[in-house]
Backbone bond lengths (Angstrom), bond angles and torsions (degrees), N, CA, C in turn:
res aa  C-N    CA-C-N  psi(-1)  N-CA   C-N-CA  omega(-1)  CA-C   N-CA-C  phi
1 M - - - 1.445 - - 1.458 113.15 -
2 F 1.437 117.18 120.74 1.474 120.31 178.43 1.379 109.59 -91.56
3 D 1.337 121.53 147.83 1.456 123.93 177.49 1.443 113.33 -69.44
4 E 1.302 121.79 152.49 1.570 124.99 172.11 1.501 104.08 -60.33
5 P 1.374 110.90 164.98 1.390 131.59 1.54 1.466 115.77 -88.27
6 H 1.365 119.88 6.04 1.472 113.75 -179.23 1.539 109.64 -115.09
7 A 1.393 119.18 36.63 1.356 125.29 173.50 1.596 106.19 -92.32
8 C 1.248 116.18 135.80 1.612 118.03 165.74 1.487 109.75 -66.82
9 Q 1.503 104.77 129.71 1.439 109.71 -176.34 1.535 116.54 -70.13
10 F 1.488 110.92 -5.10 1.524 112.62 -179.14 1.537 107.56 -105.67
11 C 1.397 117.87 -43.31 1.452 113.77 -172.35 1.590 108.47 -107.59
12 G 1.216 116.28 -14.22 1.587 116.04 -179.89 1.527 112.40 89.31
13 R 1.318 121.04 -6.82 1.526 121.99 -170.37 1.383 104.86 -94.67
14 Y 1.388 119.75 163.13 1.406 133.97 -174.22 1.585 110.20 -51.40
15 V 1.325 115.31 136.33 1.540 118.41 173.73 1.460 107.67 -109.27
16 L 1.242 126.91 121.89 1.428 130.43 168.46 1.511 104.66 -108.74
17 E 1.363 112.76 102.86 1.482 119.81 -171.94 1.566 114.79 -59.58
18 V 1.359 112.33 134.99 1.457 120.33 171.80 1.478 109.95 -157.05
19 E 1.311 117.72 125.99 1.439 121.06 -169.01 1.511 113.12 -55.74
20 G 1.301 116.25 130.91 1.461 118.27 179.10 1.611 115.08 94.80
21 W 1.382 108.21 -15.11 1.524 111.82 -174.31 1.518 109.32 -130.04
22 A 1.347 122.80 -37.91 1.432 122.98 -179.33 1.547 105.84 -151.51
23 E 1.279 114.41 122.83 1.421 115.54 -169.83 1.572 105.04 -144.02
24 S 1.371 113.02 -171.14 1.516 115.31 -176.00 1.568 104.92 -149.83
25 L 1.318 115.06 156.71 1.473 122.73 171.69 1.504 111.01 -119.20
26 Q 1.217 117.52 140.92 1.452 126.38 -176.36 1.616 109.89 -86.04
27 P 1.367 115.94 140.39 1.495 117.24 177.94 1.576 114.79 -54.30
28 Y 1.250 118.61 -28.54 1.568 118.89 -169.32 1.654 102.42 -73.81
29 H 1.260 126.41 -9.17 1.346 121.45 176.47 1.571 118.68 -80.07
30 R 1.298 109.02 -12.88 1.512 118.04 174.40 1.492 112.02 54.88
31 I 1.249 121.15 58.53 1.364 126.13 173.46 1.512 108.02 -85.10
32 L 1.268 115.15 119.64 1.556 118.50 -179.34 1.401 113.20 -73.30
33 A 1.355 118.84 145.41 1.454 126.21 -177.50 1.553 108.70 -123.15
34 P 1.441 114.89 71.93 1.416 110.71 178.55 1.558 118.66 -74.50
35 W 1.311 116.37 -0.76 1.483 116.56 173.30 1.433 112.14 -86.55
36 D 1.338 123.09 -3.75 1.476 128.92 -174.55 1.496 106.56 -116.34
37 D 1.371 123.05 105.48 1.426 127.92 176.87 1.477 112.97 -63.82
38 D 1.389 123.62 -19.75 1.373 123.39 -174.11 1.547 115.39 -102.53
39 T 1.424 118.95 8.38 1.385 124.82 -176.21 1.481 111.26 -147.30
40 T 1.290 119.95 149.04 1.457 119.20 -179.41 1.544 106.11 -99.93
41 Y 1.308 120.90 -35.07 1.451 122.24 -177.62 1.464 115.46 -122.95
42 F 1.259 114.13 145.58 1.520 123.70 -178.44 1.598 106.87 -94.20
43 H 1.270 111.45 126.77 1.567 116.67 169.73 1.417 112.80 -159.87
44 G 1.313 120.89 161.73 1.402 120.10 -179.29 1.537 110.58 125.23
45 S 1.410 117.21 -171.76 1.451 119.70 -179.07 1.444 109.43 -96.28
46 Y 1.381 109.51 163.58 1.478 112.42 -175.39 1.593 107.30 -163.56
47 H 1.256 118.04 147.54 1.509 123.51 168.56 1.546 108.71 -85.22
48 L 1.301 122.23 130.58 1.529 127.35 -179.89 1.601 106.01 -61.61
49 S 1.285 115.70 -30.18 1.387 115.65 179.79 1.550 114.05 -69.53
50 C 1.312 112.22 -28.95 1.496 117.67 -179.66 1.520 109.12 -81.56
51 V 1.292 121.23 -21.99 1.473 122.33 169.30 1.403 109.60 -68.80
52 R 1.357 119.59 -42.33 1.475 122.39 -178.09 1.544 108.56 -65.03
53 A 1.276 117.89 -29.66 1.568 124.09 -178.62 1.477 112.45 -87.63
54 F 1.239 120.24 -14.73 1.544 125.69 178.71 1.452 111.12 -65.54
55 E 1.354 111.75 129.77 1.540 119.22 -173.02 1.527 108.67 -70.25
56 L 1.330 122.38 -24.28 1.390 124.25 178.50 1.587 111.61 -109.69
57 R 1.305 111.73 36.99 1.524 118.59 -176.76 1.596 106.94 -60.58
58 D 1.187 119.07 -36.72 1.453 124.98 -175.72 1.487 110.48 -53.24
59 Q 1.380 111.37 -45.59 1.482 119.36 179.91 1.614 108.87 -71.10
60 F 1.288 117.23 -37.61 1.514 121.30 174.14 1.523 111.42 -54.90
61 R 1.441 112.75 -50.47 1.408 117.64 179.08 1.527 116.04 -65.54
62 T 1.223 114.75 -40.55 1.592 115.64 171.98 1.415 112.76 -60.11
63 E 1.248 124.25 -37.83 1.440 123.39 -176.69 1.538 106.57 -74.50
64 L 1.347 122.80 -41.20 1.395 124.42 174.17 1.545 111.54 -55.68
65 L 1.224 117.13 -45.68 1.497 122.26 -179.58 1.499 112.01 -72.23
66 N 1.358 118.51 -29.42 1.451 115.05 172.31 1.525 113.82 -63.43
67 W 1.332 117.81 -26.51 1.430 123.59 173.97 1.531 113.85 -78.47
68 V 1.395 111.22 -48.95 1.497 121.71 -169.50 1.515 109.49 -68.88
69 C 1.397 113.81 -47.04 1.389 119.59 -165.26 1.477 117.42 -99.53
70 R 1.365 115.01 23.56 1.486 126.32 171.50 1.489 114.81 -123.42
71 D 1.304 117.67 159.22 1.341 123.81 167.04 1.602 109.23 -82.33
72 D 1.295 118.54 -178.79 1.504 121.66 173.90 1.460 112.43 -49.05
73 H 1.387 123.01 127.68 1.476 121.13 -174.22 1.498 103.75 -152.18
74 L 1.418 108.26 166.62 1.478 117.66 -175.78 1.489 113.32 -90.57
75 L 1.261 122.53 129.24 1.351 130.87 -178.71 1.440 114.93 -116.89
76 T 1.339 116.47 127.87 1.493 124.12 -169.70 1.535 103.18 -111.75
77 V 1.257 116.69 116.82 1.426 125.34 173.93 1.618 119.16 -130.85
78 R 1.300 112.36 157.19 1.439 114.44 -179.42 1.541 110.67 -89.77
79 G 1.223 113.42 124.05 1.571 117.74 -177.80 1.437 109.62 -86.76
80 D 1.401 112.21 -178.16 1.569 118.60 -167.30 1.648 103.77 -72.66
81 D 1.404 117.11 -12.58 1.490 122.39 -177.57 1.441 106.97 -84.13
82 G 1.459 122.36 -4.92 1.438 121.53 179.18 1.452 108.70 90.97
83 R 1.397 122.10 -12.42 1.468 125.30 -176.35 1.559 111.70 -85.85
84 L 1.284 114.95 155.70 1.590 116.72 167.02 1.526 110.22 -84.72
85 H 1.396 112.62 134.87 1.331 117.55 -178.00 1.557 106.10 -128.56
86 D 1.374 116.14 142.57 1.457 122.16 174.64 1.537 111.88 -87.02
87 T 1.160 123.01 139.94 1.480 129.93 164.44 1.523 113.64 -144.12
88 V 1.387 111.02 154.14 1.483 116.41 176.78 1.421 113.72 -92.79
89 R 1.310 116.08 125.97 1.488 119.62 173.37 1.440 111.00 -99.93
90 T 1.340 115.79 138.07 1.419 120.79 175.70 1.488 109.74 -83.19
91 G 1.280 121.04 113.09 1.486 124.84 -179.59 1.562 111.57 -90.42
92 L 1.167 118.51 155.37 1.437 121.87 -175.87 1.640 114.07 -88.71
93 G 1.286 115.02 -8.25 1.404 121.00 166.07 1.559 116.52 72.85
94 F 1.357 115.89 21.79 1.604 120.22 170.34 1.614 107.30 -78.65
95 T 1.280 110.69 69.82 1.490 114.78 -168.32 1.597 116.51 -84.79
96 E 1.307 112.69 -12.38 1.477 115.53 -175.15 1.584 112.20 -106.84
97 Q 1.291 116.31 115.65 1.410 122.06 175.21 1.434 110.79 -78.39
98 I 1.330 120.05 116.18 1.500 114.84 -172.04 1.578 108.13 -109.84
99 S 1.346 116.64 -14.48 1.514 114.44 -179.86 1.613 112.15 -154.51
100 A 1.277 113.31 139.11 1.521 118.19 171.36 1.473 107.14 -111.20
101 L 1.315 119.49 108.48 1.505 122.98 -176.49 1.559 105.43 -107.05
102 S 1.288 117.43 167.64 1.433 126.09 176.99 1.382 115.83 -52.76
103 G 1.358 116.68 -32.67 1.488 124.90 -175.14 1.527 113.42 -100.56
104 G 1.254 119.46 -10.66 1.420 127.25 -173.36 1.396 123.46 151.60
105 D 1.298 120.80 -173.06 1.526 118.87 -164.98 1.484 104.72 -117.10
106 I 1.345 119.28 154.93 1.455 126.38 173.60 1.565 108.99 -114.62
107 Y 1.255 112.16 125.31 1.497 117.71 173.26 1.521 112.18 -115.05
108 E 1.295 114.94 150.83 1.538 121.61 -176.11 1.454 113.49 -123.15
109 S 1.295 117.56 144.08 1.438 125.69 174.86 1.487 106.08 -82.15
110 P 1.290 121.88 125.05 1.498 123.03 176.50 1.491 111.88 -77.18
111 R 1.223 119.41 -3.25 1.535 124.14 178.78 1.497 113.86 -106.79
112 F 1.265 117.15 -25.43 1.469 116.96 -174.48 1.574 109.15 -137.84
113 N 1.339 111.77 162.90 1.475 114.16 177.77 1.521 112.88 -85.33
114 R 1.329 111.12 69.36 1.499 118.87 -176.65 1.519 109.58 -139.32
115 W 1.367 115.76 156.36 1.495 122.98 -177.27 1.418 108.53 -142.82
116 V 1.327 113.77 166.74 1.542 123.09 179.07 1.582 98.61 -129.87
117 F 1.293 117.30 130.43 1.465 121.58 162.71 1.556 103.38 -105.00
118 A 1.339 110.36 119.58 1.445 118.03 179.30 1.594 109.92 -105.56
119 E 1.410 117.65 108.15 1.482 120.87 -179.29 1.575 108.35 -56.92
120 T 1.246 120.62 142.58 1.475 126.44 168.12 1.645 106.92 -59.14
121 A 1.331 110.67 -25.80 1.560 115.04 -174.96 1.541 109.53 -88.22
122 G 1.353 117.92 1.49 1.410 116.17 177.08 1.496 121.90 130.09
123 P 1.347 114.96 -65.47 1.486 120.20 -177.75 1.492 117.53 -61.38
124 I 1.265 121.62 152.76 1.396 125.84 176.61 1.519 108.53 -116.51
125 H 1.390 116.69 154.92 1.489 128.24 176.66 1.430 111.29 -132.35
126 F 1.385 119.90 128.00 1.315 123.41 177.09 1.604 107.47 -94.50
127 L 1.301 113.40 144.80 1.488 117.34 -173.39 1.517 106.28 -139.40
128 S 1.416 119.55 125.49 1.377 124.64 176.50 1.499 105.39 -85.88
129 F 1.420 114.02 177.41 1.513 123.60 176.67 1.487 109.94 -59.51
130 D 1.482 114.11 -48.36 1.369 114.42 -174.84 1.551 111.31 -70.07
131 Q 1.246 116.04 -35.41 1.543 117.97 173.36 1.497 117.70 -60.32
132 V 1.242 116.43 -40.17 1.482 122.13 172.37 1.614 110.97 -66.18
133 Q 1.171 113.98 -31.98 1.571 117.25 177.69 1.564 104.79 -70.70
134 T 1.363 116.93 -42.59 1.440 117.49 -179.51 1.628 110.55 -57.73
135 L 1.363 111.04 -46.88 1.527 115.11 176.47 1.407 114.00 -58.97
136 C 1.291 118.61 -42.37 1.486 125.31 -174.55 1.566 108.58 -66.58
137 G 1.452 114.72 -30.86 1.430 115.18 175.89 1.479 116.21 -83.05
138 G 1.311 117.93 8.25 1.534 125.02 176.03 1.533 110.56 73.77
139 L 1.276 119.65 21.55 1.435 124.78 177.39 1.542 107.54 -95.19
140 P 1.362 118.55 150.98 1.428 122.83 176.64 1.444 107.39 -71.82
141 L 1.322 117.54 139.14 1.445 125.19 179.01 1.488 111.80 -102.61
142 R 1.437 112.51 108.87 1.439 113.94 -172.97 1.479 111.80 -89.56
143 G 1.329 119.39 152.82 1.514 122.32 171.67 1.420 117.55 -68.96
144 D 1.260 119.57 172.48 1.386 123.40 179.91 1.580 109.02 -67.74
145 N 1.323 112.74 136.06 1.495 109.51 -176.63 1.699 106.83 -120.31
146 G 1.292 110.05 28.95 1.397 119.16 168.65 1.538 122.44 -51.52
147 G 1.134 133.25 159.79 1.358 128.10 -173.97 1.530 110.94 -75.06
148 R 1.294 120.01 146.40 1.455 126.57 179.76 1.551 107.51 -134.90
149 R 1.267 114.46 156.70 1.510 124.65 171.11 1.532 109.31 -117.40
150 T 1.310 113.94 144.66 1.448 114.50 178.62 1.676 105.29 -153.71
151 F 1.284 112.00 147.31 1.458 117.34 -175.75 1.531 106.99 -96.59
152 L 1.258 121.59 121.17 1.464 127.16 173.03 1.600 113.14 -85.94
153 P 1.272 112.96 131.45 1.418 115.68 -175.71 1.572 117.34 -59.89
154 N 1.227 117.41 -30.03 1.476 128.04 178.41 1.484 106.60 -125.12
155 N 1.392 115.36 153.37 1.398 127.12 174.86 1.490 106.23 -72.72
156 P 1.274 116.59 119.93 1.504 124.56 176.72 1.564 114.09 -76.54
157 G 1.220 115.40 -28.15 1.486 120.93 179.63 1.516 106.34 93.24
158 D 1.276 117.68 173.54 1.516 124.19 -178.52 1.520 115.84 -58.01
159 S 1.322 113.55 -25.14 1.433 120.30 -179.13 1.507 117.63 -60.88
160 I 1.393 116.45 -16.37 1.423 118.61 -179.55 1.402 113.35 -66.48
161 S 1.358 125.04 -26.82 1.385 123.15 174.54 1.508 113.13 -61.66
162 Q 1.416 121.68 -23.83 1.388 122.22 172.84 1.561 119.77 -90.99
163 W 1.228 111.86 0.97 1.481 116.93 -176.09 1.515 110.05 -76.10
164 G 1.365 110.16 150.33 1.433 120.28 166.39 1.614 109.84 -91.02
165 L 1.221 115.19 178.93 1.467 119.19 177.97 1.684 114.03 -59.26
166 V 1.300 109.89 -42.20 1.536 115.83 176.98 1.521 112.21 -56.19
167 E 1.347 115.64 -46.60 1.440 113.67 -176.04 1.486 107.39 -73.63
168 L 1.328 126.65 -34.86 1.386 118.57 176.94 1.606 112.58 -64.13
169 L 1.369 119.11 -42.62 1.400 119.16 177.73 1.606 112.48 -61.27
170 D 1.324 113.63 -34.20 1.471 117.57 -179.50 1.490 107.28 -70.58
171 F 1.280 121.37 -40.65 1.450 122.71 174.09 1.473 111.10 -58.12
172 L 1.275 118.29 -37.46 1.539 120.63 178.97 1.459 115.16 -86.65
173 D 1.405 118.49 2.14 1.407 126.50 -175.78 1.400 115.06 50.54
174 V 1.264 121.69 48.98 1.412 128.23 -174.50 1.603 112.67 -132.20
175 Q 1.325 117.54 5.70 1.440 121.87 -164.89 1.563 108.23 -61.70
176 D 1.386 115.17 -33.98 1.474 119.05 -177.55 1.643 110.26 -62.34
177 L 1.376 113.03 -31.72 1.453 117.57 -174.31 1.492 109.48 -75.37
178 Y 1.316 116.72 -20.34 1.522 120.93 -176.47 1.505 109.97 -112.51
179 Q 1.375 116.45 12.25 1.456 117.28 -174.16 1.610 115.39 -55.31
180 D 1.339 109.64 -47.81 1.550 119.62 -178.33 1.587 105.03 -58.40
181 L 1.171 123.06 -41.95 1.342 129.79 -178.09 1.651 110.27 -58.74
182 L 1.416 103.71 -49.33 1.540 110.47 175.99 1.502 115.79 -63.25
183 D 1.335 111.76 -43.36 1.533 114.84 -175.89 1.500 114.91 -66.01
184 S 1.254 119.04 -39.36 1.436 118.05 -162.90 1.577 121.35 -136.59
185 H 1.428 106.67 4.83 1.552 110.70 -168.44 1.614 107.59 -121.99
186 T 1.213 119.03 17.74 1.397 126.49 179.97 1.557 119.83 29.33
187 P 1.471 106.99 71.19 1.481 111.60 -176.17 1.548 108.57 -70.64
188 E 1.402 110.11 149.16 1.480 119.09 173.70 1.509 109.82 -118.89
189 Y 1.381 118.18 113.43 1.367 120.71 -172.95 1.493 110.95 -122.22
190 R 1.282 120.98 140.07 1.475 124.55 177.81 1.527 110.72 -147.56
191 F 1.332 113.56 120.12 1.509 123.99 172.41 1.495 108.75 -69.60
192 W 1.352 117.05 125.33 1.452 120.17 177.51 1.563 111.81 -99.30
193 K 1.292 115.82 -59.18 1.577 116.15 175.58 1.517 109.88 -162.65
194 G 1.222 115.21 166.79 1.509 119.49 178.70 1.485 113.99 -155.24
195 A 1.300 115.52 166.97 1.464 122.27 -179.29 1.480 115.83 -159.91
196 T 1.262 122.45 137.20 1.407 126.11 177.93 1.550 109.93 -56.14
197 K 1.354 113.28 147.75 1.508 120.82 172.02 1.481 107.98 -157.48
198 G 1.390 110.34 106.83 1.330 122.58 -178.29 1.562 105.75 64.73
199 S 1.350 116.08 -131.87 1.583 120.37 -177.30 1.507 106.66 -86.20
200 G 1.404 120.79 -2.70 1.469 116.33 -173.60 1.660 102.88 -117.81
201 Y 1.362 105.51 -148.96 1.488 113.03 -167.15 1.543 104.40 -158.28
202 V 1.310 117.18 133.20 1.421 125.39 177.07 1.565 110.50 -98.04
203 A 1.283 122.15 122.54 1.311 126.44 -174.40 1.492 112.21 -117.93
204 G 1.272 119.48 135.20 1.511 127.31 175.66 1.612 107.79 -106.28
205 Y 1.361 115.32 128.85 1.462 115.95 -176.14 1.479 108.69 -157.32
206 S 1.237 120.99 164.24 1.478 128.87 169.78 1.585 104.46 -119.30
207 L 1.359 113.80 141.17 1.374 126.35 178.22 1.540 113.78 -151.54
208 S 1.301 115.96 122.99 1.357 118.80 175.72 1.565 111.60 -142.13
209 A 1.335 120.35 154.54 1.477 126.47 176.04 1.469 110.54 -148.49
210 V 1.281 113.90 169.86 1.497 120.18 -176.83 1.474 103.69 -68.12
211 R 1.401 118.24 131.17 1.469 120.20 -172.78 1.642 102.86 -79.01
212 P 1.415 114.59 146.89 1.390 117.47 176.65 1.410 118.92 -81.24
213 I 1.376 119.32 67.74 1.373 124.05 -177.37 1.562 107.91 -94.57
214 P 1.260 122.60 116.45 1.516 122.02 -177.46 1.532 117.34 -58.17
215 E 1.390 115.52 146.91 1.451 112.26 -176.86 1.501 116.19 -59.54
216 E 1.272 117.80 -27.00 1.478 122.88 -178.54 1.612 109.96 -63.78
217 V 1.248 119.78 -25.23 1.413 124.20 171.11 1.554 111.50 -65.08
218 A 1.411 114.16 -48.91 1.349 119.77 175.01 1.518 116.63 -58.81
219 D 1.301 112.42 -40.07 1.573 121.87 179.28 1.468 108.96 -64.03
220 F 1.402 117.86 -40.73 1.426 123.20 179.40 1.564 108.77 -56.41
221 F 1.394 110.75 -53.06 1.506 119.74 -166.82 1.585 106.94 -72.58
222 R 1.308 123.49 -23.35 1.362 124.61 -178.74 1.532 107.16 -67.03
223 D 1.227 116.10 -36.15 1.455 121.39 177.61 1.471 114.02 -80.93
224 Y 1.393 118.58 -43.84 1.396 127.65 176.81 1.474 119.50 -56.63
225 L 1.333 111.41 -44.14 1.466 117.14 179.40 1.459 114.91 -68.37
226 R 1.292 117.97 -21.15 1.549 120.56 174.49 1.490 110.08 -61.91
227 R 1.368 114.52 -23.69 1.508 113.82 -171.51 1.660 108.15 -117.98
228 Y 1.371 110.17 8.04 1.497 115.85 -176.03 1.548 113.30 -89.46
229 T 1.160 116.40 139.53 1.518 120.11 175.52 1.541 107.48 -111.72
230 P 1.379 116.85 113.32 1.536 117.52 -172.36 1.530 107.35 -62.61
231 K 1.386 115.87 145.14 1.388 127.72 177.50 1.534 109.78 -83.30
232 Q 1.210 115.27 152.77 1.428 120.30 169.47 1.521 111.51 -73.34
233 L 1.415 107.87 123.86 1.537 115.62 -176.89 1.521 106.75 -89.97
234 T 1.426 106.18 101.38 1.498 109.76 173.62 1.522 119.61 -101.05
235 D 1.283 113.68 -24.68 1.490 119.73 -176.91 1.491 109.18 -151.95
236 A 1.334 117.98 64.79 1.528 120.20 -179.11 1.399 116.83 -65.95
237 R 1.402 115.22 -10.91 1.506 119.28 177.95 1.460 112.71 -69.79
238 A 1.278 122.83 -21.43 1.380 128.09 174.54 1.531 116.60 -51.94
239 T 1.371 111.61 -35.40 1.435 114.45 -178.34 1.628 111.06 -112.36
240 D 1.319 112.54 -12.96 1.466 114.08 170.91 1.441 115.85 -71.14
241 N 1.370 120.25 -24.24 1.419 124.95 176.95 1.426 112.19 -82.52
242 R 1.330 122.46 64.12 1.470 120.90 -175.54 1.502 111.22 -106.22
């Protein structure tokens, strides 16, 4: 088990973030964790493969969608004092379910040109209008390759600047968790810079891969976009800040 903040909340092993494969949720989203008697809210890092393997993944999916598929709403939770307290949760507003596919459901924002594909197996995937057009064109949809920072539990030494992704994953002892990404989703990894911090090491890097969106999602949108009128994008930041 690796200590937080980079421990997977399901398996406890290291999470190297890459969109569509290993991600994180911030505590201010107030995702409830009814499957855990010891905590009220779920937050932190996780591998999407671990969500799919989680025996209570249906509960996890439900709680994610309670946040994603609602507008702002009142949430009642029991505090540390044992009493019930009301708090307002900011929902993302993907309130319209437009498809139920074999592998999951698609929800649409009525205000913005954005969608969510919620896998039946648990994980969710946000899609913009441009990304949906990429899928419809039969092109691979790559995740965000913007810069990230991560804390490595041990100092890798100067050689890290020469490592490829396989060497980094091997150092973190998580290559098996990313093997599907390595085998067939053409990851692009680049080390930027790093520095020691205490007994560990802070690394800056970029990493992207083809996102694991099923072909049936692209098939649905090829038909759907023929009848779709794009909405005026007035404040896309409302759903980008997830």
